[in-house]
N, C-alpha and C positions, 0 to 999 in steps of 0.2 A: 837656064833652069826649067822654063816651061816646056821646052822640047824634051828635056830629060824625063820629066814627070809623065808626059804623053807617051814616051817610048817605054817607060816602065809599065804603065797601064796596059799598053798593047801586049807586052810580053806576058803579063799576068793573064790577060783575057785569053790569049792564044793557048797558054798552058792549061787553063781551066777547060777550054773547049776540047783540047787533046785528051785531057783526063776524062771528060764526059763521054767522049766517044769510045774510050777504052773500057768504060764501065756501064752500068745500068742503074735503074732506080728501084727503090721499094716504097710503095705507097700503101696506105691503109687506114683503118680506123680502129680506136680502142673505145670500148664501151663496158658498161658494168653488166651484170647478169640479167638486168631488166632491159637492156638495149639503150640505156641513156648514155650519151657521149661523156667521156672523161677527159677534161682538159688537164694539161700539166703532167700527163704521163710521160715517162722516158722510155724511148725505144732505142736499143743499141744493136749493133750488127757485129757479130763474131767477137773473138776474144781480143784481137790485136789490130783491128782495123782502125780504131779510134773514131768510127763513124756512129752517128746517132742523131736523134731529133726528139723534140718536145711537142706533144699534141696540142692543137689549138682548141678554141672554144667548142668547135664541133667534134672534137676527138680525132681529127684528121692528122696525119703526119706524112712527111716525105723525106726520104733518105737518098741523096744523090751521090754520084761517083762511086757507086759500090762495085768493087771488082767482080768480074764474071766468075761464077762458081756457086757452090752450095755453102750457105751460112746459117748459123744459129742466130735467130732474131728474138730478142727478149723485150717484153714490155712490162713495166712495173709502175706502181704508184703507192705511195704510203697509204696504208689502210685497206690495200688490196693484195691478193695473192699474186705473186709473179707468174707470167706465163711465157713459155719459150716454144717457138715454132721453127721448122726447117724450111728455108726459102731458097730456090734456086734462081740466080740472077744471070740473064744473057746480056751480052754487050749490046748497048744501044736500045735495050728493051726495058719495060717497066713491069716489075712483079708486084702483085697485090696480095696483101695478107691482112686478116682482121684478127683482133684480140677481144675476148670477152673475159674480163677479170672479175673473180669472185671476191667478195669482201672478206678480209681476214678477220679471224677470231678477235684480235685486239685491234680496235679501230683507232688509229692515229689521226685525229681530226683533220680533214682536208683543208678547210679555209680558216685562216686565223686573221683577226683584226690587229693591225700593226701600227695604227695611228694615221689618220687621213687616208684610209685605204685598207685593203685586205690582200693577203698573199696565200698561196698554197703552202701548206705546212712544210713541204720539202724544200721550199724556197727561202724559208725564213733564216736569216743569218745571225739574229740576235737571240738573247735568252728570253723567250716568251713562253709562258705556260698558260694553258686554257682549261677552263671549267665548263662543262657542258650543262644544258638546261636540266637534264635528267639527274645530274649529280647535285645541282642546287635544289631541286625539288625533293631529293632524297631525305633531307632534314627539314620538315616544315617549321618555319621560324619567322617571326615578323622581321628579323635582321638579315640583311645581306651579308654582313660581316660574319655573323654566326654561321651562315650557310657555307662561307668560305673556309672555315676552320678546318685545318688538316687536309685541304685539297690541293694546295701548291707548295712545292719546295721553295723555301726562301721567303715565304709569306707567313708571318707570325700574327696570329689573331689572339689577343688576350682580353678575357672578360674581366673588367675591373669593377663591376657592380651588377647588381641583379635587380635594380628598380625597373619595372616594366617600362619599356620605351627607351632605355639606355643603350647607347651603341658602344661596342667593344673597341679597343684600341688596335689599329692595324699598322704593322710595320713591314716593309719590303727590304730585306738584307740590312736590318739593324737600323740604329740611330746615327745620325750624323751631326746634328746641331746641338750646341749647348743652350742656346736661349731662343732660337726660332723654332718653327713647327718641324715635325718629322712626319707628318701625315702625307700619304701618296696623293697624287692628283687623280681626281675622279673624272672620267669622260664618259657621257652617255650618248650613244648614237652619233659619235663624232664630235660632240660639243662639250668642252670643259664646263663643269658646273661648280658652284660655289660649295663643295664638300656636301655632307649630310647624307650618307648612305641610308640612314634609317627612313628616309622619306621615299625610298624606292621599294616597291612591292616585289620580293623575290620571284613571285609567280609570273611577272611580266617579262622576265629576262630570258633571253635565248641562248646566250653564252656571255661568258667573262674571260677576258684575256689579260694577263698580268705582264707588264713590261718591266723587265728587271735590269738590264744591262744598258750602257750608254748607247750601243747601236740602236736599241729599241726605243729608248726614252729621248734621245737627242732631238727628235722631231718636235718635242715640247719644250726644248731650250731652257729657259730660266725656270721652269716649273717641274723639271724632270728629275731632279736629284734624289727625291724620295721615292721614285718609281711611279708607275702609272697603272690605274686599273681601268680598263676599257670595258664598258657594259654595252651590250647590243641587246635591244629589247625585241620582242616577238613581233613579227609582221604578218601581214595576210598572205595567204596562198591561193593559187588559182585552183580550179576544179570544183567549184560550188561552195555553198555556205556550210560552215560546220560550227556547232555550238558545243562548247565544253563547260562542265560545272565541276569545280574542285571544292572540297570541304573537309574540314577536320575539326574534331573537338577533343580537347585533352584536359586532364586533371594534374595539377602541380603539387608536389609534396617536398617539403624541405629535406634536403640531402642529409645533413649532419647537424642536428640541433645541439648547440653547445649546452651541456648540462651544468647548472649552477648549484651551489649549495641550497639545500632546503633549510627550513627554519632551524631544526635542531643542529645541522651541520654549521650553518652560519653562527649560531649561538656559541658553539664550541670554538669556531674561528675567532670570534670576538674575545672569548675568555682567554685564549692563547695570547692575543694581543695585549690585553690588560696584564696578563701574567708576565709578559716580557718586561713591562714597566716596573714590576714588583709591587703593584697595588692590588693584585688579586690575591688575597690572603685566605687560606683555609687551614683548619686543623691539620695537624701532621698525619699523613697517611691519605688525606683526601685531595684528589686532583681538582675537583670543582665542588662548590658548596654554595648555600644560600647567602652566606655573608659576602662571599666574592661576587655573586651575581648582582647584589645591591650596588656594588661599585661598577660593574661592567655594563649594566643596562639601565636604561631610563625607565621611569614608571610605566610609560606606554608600552615599552618593548616588553617589560615583565608581564603586563596584562595580556599582550599578544601571546606570549608564551603560555600563560595559564589557560587562556581561551582557545589555544590551538590554532592560531593564525599561521598559515603556511602558504603565502602567495607565490605562485610561479609566474612571474611577469613575462619572461620569454614566451611561455605557452600562451598567455593571455593576448599578446600582440600579434601572434602568428595564426595562420589559417591554411586551409588547402586553397591554392589558387586554381585557376581555370583559364583555358585559352580556347577560342573559336575563331574560325576563318571561313570565309565564303568568297569564292571568285567565279565570275561568269565571264566567258569570252566567246566572242562571236567572230569568225574569220571567214573569208571567202574572196571571190573575184574570178576573173577570167585571165586570158592571155595578156590583156592590156591594162587592166586595173585590178589592184588587190587592196583589201582593207582588213582591218583588225580593230575591234572595240571591246572593251572590258570594264567591269566594275568589281570593287573588292570592299569587303567589310571585315575588319579584324578587332576583336576585343579581348584584352588579357586582364584578369583579376590577379594582383600580385599575392604572394604569400605573406605579406605584411599588411596589417590593417591600414586602410587609407591610401592604398597605392594601386593604381590601375592605368591601363593605356588603351586608347581606341584610335583606330585609323580607318578612314574611309578614302577611297580613291577611285578615279576613273582614267582610263587611257584610251588612245585611239591613234590609228595610223592609216594613211591612204597613199597609195603609190600608183602612178599611171605612166604608161609607156606608149609612145606613139612615134613610130619611125625611129629617128635619131634623138628624140626628146624623151626625157625621163624627169619626172617631178613627183615630189612627195611631201607629206606633212606628218609629223608626230607630235602628240601632246600628252602630258601626264599632269593630273591634278590630284594632290592629296591634302587631306585635312585631318590632323591628329590632335588628340587631347591626352596630355600626360598629367596624372595627378601623383605628385611626388610625395605629398603628405609631410611628415616629419623627416623624411629622408633617412639617411643612415643613422641619425642621431637617436632615433627612437630605440634602436637596439642597444646603444650605449646606455641609455637609461634602464632599459629593461634588464640588462645583465648586471647592473651594478646596484639596483635599489634593494633596500632592507627587505628580505622576505618575511620579517615580522611585522611589517606595515601592511594593514588590510587594504585590499584593492577597491572594495565597495562598502558602502554604508548599509544600514539596515534595510534600505529600500531597494537595494540592488544597483544604485547609481555609483559610478566611479568617484572616489574620494580624491580631492585635489591636494589639500594640505594633509596628506596621509601618513608622512613619515614621523613616528613619535619621537625619534632621537635626532633627526637632522632636518631642519626646516629647508635646506637647500635641495634636498632630494625631492623630486616631483613624480607624480604618478604618470607614466607614459600613455595610459589610456586616456587621461584627461587632456594631455598634449595632443593626441591624435583627434580628439573631438573638438577642440577649440583652435585648431590650425588649418589653414588651407594654403596649398602651395601647388600651382599647376601651370601648364604651359599649353597655350592654344597656337597651333601652328598651321598655316595654309601655304602650300607651295605649288607652283605651276612651272613646269619646265618642258621644253620641246624644241623642235626646229622644223624649218621649211627649207627644202633644197630644189634646185633646178639643175640638171645635167644635160649636156647636149654633145653628141658625138660629132665634132667637126669633120673628122675622117674615121676610117675603120680603126685608126691606131690613136687618135688624139681626141681627148674628152675635156670639156670644160664644165666645171662644177661650182655652183655658188650655194653656200649654206648660210642661213641666218638662225641664230639660236638665242633663246631667252631663258632665264632662270630667275623667277621672282618668288621671294620668301617674305612672309609677313608673320610676325610672332607677337603674341601678347602674353606676357608673363605676369602673373599676379600672386601675391602672397599676403595672407592675413594671419596676424598672431593675436590671439585674444588675451584677455586679462588673465584667464585661468589656465596659463601655460607656464612652462619652466622659465621662459624669458622674463615675464612680468610678475608672476606669483600674485596676481590680484591687483596690481598697482595701475595698469594702463592697458593699452593695446596699440597695435601698429598695423598699417597697411601700406603695401608697395606695388605700384604698377609700372611696368616697363613695356613700351611698345617699340619695335624695330622692324625695319624692312631692308632687304638686300635685293638690289636690282642689278642683274648680271646679263650683259648682252655680248654676244660673239658673232662676228661676221667674217666668214671665210670664203675666199675665191681660190681655186686651185685648178691647174692645168695638168692633165695626166697623159702621158705617152707610153703606150704599151705595144710593142711590135717584135715579131720574130723576124730576124734578119738572116735569111738563108737557112741552112740546116744547123748552124753551129751557134748563133747568137740570139740572145733574147734581151730586150731592153725595157725597162719599166722605170719611168722617170716622172717626178712630181715637182712642180713649182707652185708655191703657196704664198698668198698674202692674207694676213689676218689682223683684224682689230678686236680687242676685248675691253669692255668698259664695265666698271663695277662701282656701284654707289651704296653706301650703307648709312642709314639714318637711325638714330635712337633717341628716344625721350623717356624720362623716368621721373617719378615723384614718390616720396615717401612721407607719410604723415603719422601723427599719433593722436590719441584721445578721441576716437570716434564715438559719437553718442549712443549708437546702437550697433551691436555687433554682427546682426544677421545680414547687413549690407555687405559684409566682407570688404573687398577692395573695390567694389563697383561704384561707389559714390565717395570718393575721397575729399570732395569738396566740403563735406560736413565736419571734417576733422578740426579739432581744437588747435593743433599745431602742424606746421609744415617743416619737417626736419631736413628735407634734402630735395633739390630739384636739379635735374641735369639733362643735357642734350649733347649729341654728338653727331658729326657728319664727316665721312671719309669717302673720298673719290680717287680712283686711279684709272689710267689707261695703258694698255699694252698694245704696241704696234709690232708686227712681226713679219718677217720674210724667211721662207724655208725653201730649200732645195734638196731632193733626194734622188739618187740613181741607184737602181738595182741592175746589175749586169750579170747575165748567165752565160757561161761558155760550155757548149756540148751538154748541157743539162746536168753538169756535175761540178762545175767551178763557178762560185758566186762571189760578187763583190758588191758591197753596199756602202755608198758615200752620202753622208747627210751633213748639212750645215743650216743652222738657224741663227738668225739675228733678231734679238728682242730689244725694243726700245721702250723704256718705261717712264711714265710720269713721276714715279716715285723717287727717282734719283736726280741728282743735281746736274746742271749743264756740264758737259764734259765727260760724265760717267753714265749717261742715260741709256747707252746702247752697248750691247755685249754680244759677241759672236760665240756660238756653241757647235763645235764640229764633232764628227765621229766617223769611223770607218770600221768595216767588218769584212772577214773573208771566211768563206765556207768551202769545204771539199767533200763531195759525196764520193767516198772511196768504193762504195758498193757498186757504183755504175762503171768503174774502170774495167777495162777488158781483162786484166789480170785477176779480177775478182769473180769472173763469170763461172769459173769451175768450182768454186767453193760453195758449200750449202750451209755454212754456219750462219752468215749474216745475210738477211734480206734487205737491210738497210744499215749503212754506216757512214756517219758524217763527222767531220771535225770542223769546228768554227772557233774564230777568235775575234775579239772587238776591242777598241779603244776609243774613248771620247770623253768629252766634258759636257757637263750639265749643270744647271744652277738651281738654287732655292730661293724663291721670291720672298726672302725673309724680312725685307725692309718694309715696315708699315709706311703709309703715306705720311709726308710731312717730317720724317724723322731727320732728314738732311737739313732742315731749316731751323731747328731749335724750337723752343716754346716758352710761353709765359705761364706763370701760376699765380693764383689769387693769394693775397697776403693781407693781414690785419695790422694796422699801425695807429698810433695816436696822432690825432690832428686837432690841435687846439684844445688838448685835454679830454677829447672825445674820440671814441673808436671809429675808425673808417677803414674802408676796403681799398686795396690798391693791387698792382701786379708787379711781379719781379721776375727776372730770368730764371727759368726752371731747368731746361735742358740746353746744353751747348750745341750750337749748330756744327755740323761736320759735312760739308759739301763733297768730301772725298769718299763717302760711304758707297759700297759696291755690294753686289749680291754675294751670297756665299756660293762657292763652286766646288764641284766634285769631279775629279778625274777618275774614270772607271777603266779597268782592264779586266777582260773575261776570256776564259778558255772553256769550251765545252764540247762534248761528244753526245751525239744522238745516234741511237742504234735500235735495230730490231733483229732478233736472231732466233734461231731454232724454229724456223718457219713461223715467225711472228709469235711464238709462244712466250717470248721474253722481249720486252722493249723498254726503252727508257732514255734518260738524259743524265749526265754528270757535268756539273759546272763548278769551276774554280774562278774566284774573283778577288779583286783588290779595288777598294775605293778609298781615295785620298781627298778629303774635304778640307778646303783652305779659305782663307778670307772669312773666318767665323766672326760673327758680330759679338762683341764682348764689351763690357763696361770697364774702361780703363780709370783707375782711381787718380784723381787730381789733388793737389795741394789746396786746402781751403782758402788760401790767399788769392786763389784765382777768381773766387766768387762761385765756383762750381765744385762739386765733389767728384764727379765723373763725367766721362765722355764716351759715346758709343763709337767704337772703331772696329775695323776688320783685322783682328789680331788673334787668330787661333787656328789650330788644325787638328783634325781627327782622322781616324783610319779605320776601315772595316775590311776584314779579309775573311773568307769563308769558303765552304764547299756545300754543294746542294746535290742531292741524289733522289731522282724519281724513277721508280720502276713499275712496270705493269707486267703481269704474268697471266697466262691461261693455264690454270692447273688441270682442269678437265675440259675437254672439248667435245661435247655432246657424247659423253661416255655413258652408255645406257640411259640416255636422254638427260643427263645431267651436265651443265656447264658451270664452271666455277672459275672466276677471274679474281685477281688481287691487285691492289695498288699500294706502294709503299713510298713514303717520302721521308727524307731525313735532311736536316740543315744544321750545320755548325757555323756560327759567326763569331768572330773575335772583334770586339770593339775596343779602341783604345784612344786616348788623348795623346796627340803628338807634341803639341805646344800650346801654351796659354799666354795670352798678352804678348806674343812675340817671342817668348822665351821657354826655358825648360824647367822652371820652378813650379812646384805644387802650389795650389790654392787651397789651403786646409780649410779655410772659412766656408768655401762652397763645396768642399769635399771633391775637388777636381785634382786628379793625380796623373802625372805623366806616366804613360805606359799602361794605364788602367782604364776600365770602361767609364763612360760619361757618368753613370750613376753606380755608386758602390754603398755598402754598408760599413761605415767607419765608426767603430765602437770599441769599448773595452771588451777584452776577450774573457768569456766566462770560463771559470775553472772548478766549479762546484760550489758547495756551501761549507762555510767554516764549521768544523765539528768541535765537540767538547774537548778532545784531546789536542786541539790546535789553538786553544784559547790564548797562549802565550804568544804565538806567532801572529795570530790575528790581532792582538793588541798593538803590535808594532805599526799596523796600518790603521789604528783607531777603529778596529772592527772587533766583533765578539762572535761566539759561537751562534749559529743560525743566520748570520748575514751572508750576503753574496760574496763569493771569493773571485777575484779577477787577477789576471796575470800582470805582474809588475814587469812590463816590457823593458824599461830602461834600468831596472835594478837599483833605483835610488831609494827604496824603502818607503816610497809614497805612491798613492794612486792619484794621478792627475790626468785631465783630458789632454793636455799638451804632450805629455810623455808616454802615455800608456795606451792610447787608442791606436788601433790598427785596422786594416781592411779585413773584415770578417768574411765577406762573401759577395756574390753577384746580386744585383738588383733585379727585380722581376722583369724589367725591360731587356735584360741581357742574360737569358739562360745559356747554359753551356751548349745545349742543343735542343731542337724541337723535332718531333716526328709524328708520323701517323701510319696506320695500317688499316686498310679497308678491304672487305670481301663481299663478293655477290655471287649467289648460287641460284640457278634457275633449274626447275624441274617441272616439265609440263606446263601447267598454268600457274604454278606457285614460284614465287621469288623470295629470297631471304638475303638481307644484306646487313652488314655491321661495320661500324667505323670506330677505331680506337685512336686517341691522340695523346701525346706525351709532351711535357715541358720539364726539362731536367737541369739540375745544376744551378739553382738559384735560391735565394733566401728572401724573406719578407720581414719587415719591421712590424710586428703586431700592435705596436703603440699602447693599447690599453689592456693587453693580455695580462693575466696574473704575473706577477713581478713587481707591480705596484704594492700589492699585499697589504694595503691600508684597510683596517677593519671597519672604516667608515662606509665602505662599499662591499656588496656581495661580489663573489668571485665564481669563476668556473671552477668546477670540481678539480682540485689538484692535491697532490700528496705533499703538503707543506711540512716544513721542519719543526719539531719539537724536541725538547730533551729526551722524551720517551720514544720518538719516531724520527731518527736522524737521516731524514731525506737528504740526498745530494743533488736534488734538482730545483726545488723551490724553497725560498728562505722562510724564516719565522714571521708570523703576522706582526704588524706594527700598529700602534694606536695614535701616536703624536705627530705623524707626518702623512703627507699625501701619497708618498711612495717609498719603497725600500731603497736603502742605499745601493747605488750601482745597479738600479733596476734595468737600465738600458741594455745591460749585457744579457739579460734573460729574454729580451723581446725579439732578438733576431733568430728566426727559426727556418730551418730547411723547408721549402715548399716544393720540392720535386714530386711529380705526380704523373700518373697516366690515368686515363678515364675511357670508359666505353661511351663514345659520343652518342651512338644510336644503334638500335637493333630493330630491324623492320621485317615483317612478314606480310607479303602481299599476294593476292590472288586475282588473276585476270579472267574475267568470265568469258568462256569460249565464244568465238564469233558465231558459231552455229546456233547457239542459244539467242544471242542478240540479234542475229539477222532476221529472226522472226518478227522482231519489233521495228527495226529500221535498218536498211542497208548502210554499212559503214559505221554502225554503232560500236562503242567500246565502253568497257567498264572495268575499273580496278578498284578493289577494296583492300585496306591494309590496317595492320595494328603496328604500333611503334612505341618503343620506349626510348626516350631521350635522356641522356646522362644517367643511365640507371645505376652505374657503379663508378665508385671513385677510389683509387688506390693510392694512399699517401700516408706519411707519418705525421703530416701537419695536423694539429689538433683543433684548429679553428673551423669556421663555416666552410671556407673554400680556400685552397692554396693560391688561386688566382686572384681573389678578392683580397686576401691578405689580412687586414685589420679585422679582428673579431667583432667590431661594431658596425661592419658593413652589413648590408642586407644578404642574408644567407642564400646560397645557391639551392637548387631544386632539381628533382627528377620529374619527368613528365611522361605520362602514359596516355596515348591518344589513339583515336580511331578516325580514319579518313577514307574518302572515296573520290574517284575521278570518273566522270561520266562524259561521253562524247557522242554526238549524233548528227 
């Protein structure tokens, strides 16, 4: 056998030598227009020779065994125009040719972060989308999540509230878990952090890469099921020190103020409610009269009507907000050492009284290269203060309080017991004055790394990262608030800390083998440890209220004390191989094994594999004569990833404190609370993806189209148990969900320096279908949790609205125990009764599962001016407005609606009522379509010519801009905001700001 192998090698060597003698070589270099070498560029020879090479780090290439003769040699790289030259090759000789590629009008980013490393965009086999620093900076905002809105196909960013400092909800390719988290993994500078995007200053970010399919996310194994967001922060550059200062200031104004009934309108609303009961009696021919008002209103309300009281509480609790930001950055260095330091201050005053947000931060990085050694350090520190005030509840009070109730006394001070008809209604202005609810948060995260080139192809890298978060949450509720109404007060303090450490050691091999093969391999060992501590105390009856929650030891009663500790460790091994053949055939194989302390022995470790293939058709010889495509690639991937959904100690069961009688006296003890289940595993997702990447029409049109399917199984669910077991439920892996979808991302160059005008556009569109496949291991619906087989995880399950019963339908309405003016709903089962069990149906999609989301952005440059705009859309979903009119109780004020009366037979809103908190079947009214599209931003900028600034300092730059954020919203939804949903949430707002960026 050994002789046979040696003989075979000798034959191959002889054939190779003969082939080499029959042909020649082509060598050369590929650079950009400035002469900088371009690595990863593809060089092909002729149409059908099958010969080619990929440039190395210095832009050099060599193509061997080229047949003698004249050939067309083509050099190309994504993001650059393709160049072709004619080269004559002589047998046994070497021909030299150089290419200088011009940047294309549509820049398809060259380097992409892919998890534990980077790749050239053309080499990526997975579904990875990138957002550049200039796109992030296009929308000045405190939130990284808000900056990502509309930027990536498959990434859905939903703003659930508008309290300053709140973070939006981010989903990548839908939701998978019924009871565990669906948030993506956040990785900053290669180190996984413990969530919390709002602690990251968007102005420190150089790029964001979103990993979507299993090929891309499998390197993160048990944490990759919900997708991964990789954030790379800005670092120093060589070439001297540079200082930049960025600032903006903006004014915020409520977008759509919900208009409530004024005093006169509310009085008529109350009259109608009393008239419905038959107690509002007037002489014949009179609709309203003084005798009827004596029944409908209290003496205090009548006095308010006579004195002209007309309090507009929504207007009283709102204001114009403001936001300001200041960022100073210093970068510099030389060929061996580079550094960057920066500081930031941001303050936002909310559009609701008592709400604001402040964040201060500092960041720094340093990197040094000496021979084969490369070392660096990055650090970020943020300190934020969020004042929540009354939160969303203040708007619920303001929208519902009686406008006949005066807001202020004769001295101009807010009245507490101000409602003359209902002592349970409380002045929201007093609530805001006597309530304090804030969060003080300090966070430090960063990493240190050392890398050493063992050989030209082999590199060893070690990284240690830390993420430390300290939070103090304090709440004080005074006596003169809606909670206590003068009886007592309460203070609560909670302190928590999260300590997260990650240690990673990886070995990287990257080498071009001959002219045809390129291998990039990674081996990794990683340890992650996280510890969370929390203590809290709640007290009542503090002797003096100005101390707030700062001295709870003086309280008369301690009502609650608690503490908690959670620790877990994750040990991981990962291997990844990227293989490239002829610069156009790609293979990626990844495997990661995670071993977790959170799981029981026997289930602690799980292996997560993935594989991906990619074919660059545009580099095939048969594609060389066509001019339609400059780049065309097909890729596919399949793999398994997990969701670290199991909290520590869940496999062990737990005890709960209980009270019992001991010797006739009360005593405390403990009893089993949760049943142990050592068989628990992680939720796992199998993903399949097919995608096409393309650039065509001389790069005037480029983009990507992806089709995917994700099957999530082993879902954690509570299985119900017979009470005779001593437990009511046990947590098991017994559920399945599925997501299927399509993503489209397009970039176009509409005008390319036409009369000095350049106009580019970006379009993204995503459609995701979410469905439950099985529950508790079976195919039966769980109506109690509103989980239905074949339907999304969250749906609106309610009676179907069919209008309002009219006067000529009185006889039919009576069959259902209804009368004219009541809500009419569909009798789904036709049994002549309206019941929750028989007549509720799925009305529509939940806000987390829109039919589709999309965006459309444009950028125009003309001389020193630039104009950009971004529009976003979420379509095909509904919201449950909860307290929107439909309750129709005259105890509360209402947003202005066209309600039913005998004289005004509305078919949308029912007749007011007096004796109940809500209208019959009111839930059917509250499900409303929230489809919308909005103009996210419009920006006009001007860059001061360098000829002007050059007189001040060489290399200086200055850009000033005006921007309108969320200036226009287009929707049929009548509430504050279709994303916020419930009308008692803090309203959305538009912002007009002015900003500048100066560098020198």
